[in-house]
C-alpha positions as CSV (number, residue, x, y, z in Angstrom):
1,M,0.1,-0.1,0.1
2,L,3.5,2.2,-0.1
3,L,2.9,2.6,-4.2
4,P,1.6,6.2,-4.6
5,D,-1.9,6.1,-6.8
6,E,-0.7,6.8,-9.6
7,H,1.0,3.2,-9.5
8,K,-2.3,1.3,-8.7
9,D,-1.7,-1.4,-11.7
10,T,1.8,-1.9,-10.1
11,R,0.3,-2.8,-6.5
12,L,-2.5,-5.0,-7.1
13,Y,-0.9,-7.0,-9.4
14,V,1.9,-7.4,-6.3
15,L,-1.1,-7.7,-4.1
16,M,-2.8,-10.6,-6.4
17,L,0.7,-12.2,-6.3
18,L,1.0,-12.6,-2.9
19,N,-2.8,-13.3,-1.9
20,R,-2.3,-16.3,-4.7
21,I,0.7,-17.7,-2.0
22,T,-0.6,-21.1,-0.4
23,P,-0.3,-20.4,3.6
24,W,2.1,-22.9,5.2
25,S,0.1,-25.3,7.6
26,G,3.0,-26.0,9.3
27,L,3.8,-29.7,7.9
28,P,6.6,-30.6,5.6
29,V,7.2,-28.4,2.7
30,W,6.7,-30.2,-0.8
31,P,8.9,-29.2,-3.6
32,E,5.8,-27.9,-5.8
33,Y,5.0,-25.4,-2.5
34,K,8.9,-24.0,-2.2
35,L,8.8,-23.6,-6.7
36,E,5.8,-21.6,-6.4
37,T,6.3,-19.3,-3.7
38,G,9.2,-18.7,-4.6
39,L,8.4,-18.4,-8.3
40,R,5.5,-15.7,-6.6
41,L,8.5,-13.9,-4.2
42,S,10.8,-13.5,-7.1
43,E,8.0,-11.9,-9.9
44,V,6.6,-9.2,-6.4
45,L,10.6,-8.3,-5.5
46,K,11.6,-8.0,-9.8
47,F,7.7,-5.4,-9.8
48,L,8.7,-3.6,-6.9
49,G,12.9,-3.3,-7.6
50,H,11.5,-1.7,-10.9
51,F,9.5,0.4,-9.3
52,V,12.0,1.8,-7.1
53,R,14.8,1.9,-9.7
54,G,12.1,4.6,-11.0
55,S,12.7,1.7,-14.4
56,D,9.5,0.9,-16.4
57,A,7.3,-2.2,-15.3
58,P,8.2,-5.3,-16.3
59,E,6.1,-7.9,-19.1
60,R,3.7,-9.3,-16.7
61,R,3.6,-13.1,-17.0
62,S,1.2,-15.2,-16.6
63,M,2.3,-16.9,-13.2
64,D,0.0,-20.5,-13.2
65,H,1.7,-20.8,-16.5
66,V,5.3,-20.4,-15.0
67,I,4.7,-22.4,-12.1
68,K,3.3,-25.7,-14.3
69,Q,6.3,-25.2,-16.9
70,E,8.5,-25.0,-13.4
71,V,7.3,-28.0,-11.9
72,E,7.4,-30.2,-14.9
73,K,10.9,-29.7,-14.8
74,H,11.4,-30.2,-11.5
75,R,9.5,-33.1,-11.9
76,R,11.5,-34.6,-14.7
77,A,14.6,-33.9,-13.2
């Protein structure tokens, strides 16, 4: 909520990404959870980092698609 109103679209996108992270229940962490959480957090940090530097916002990616690809790569490895 610290982003100014003229950057409301970035703020909403970052909040959406953060809200899509599955809360950890305290049970042992499964590999897909680590991948999903890490990818969503890295996307949030990328957007906020560009904002802080004053750069243009990076292109938005469909994180569900990116996560699905990474989980498939992980399972094949």
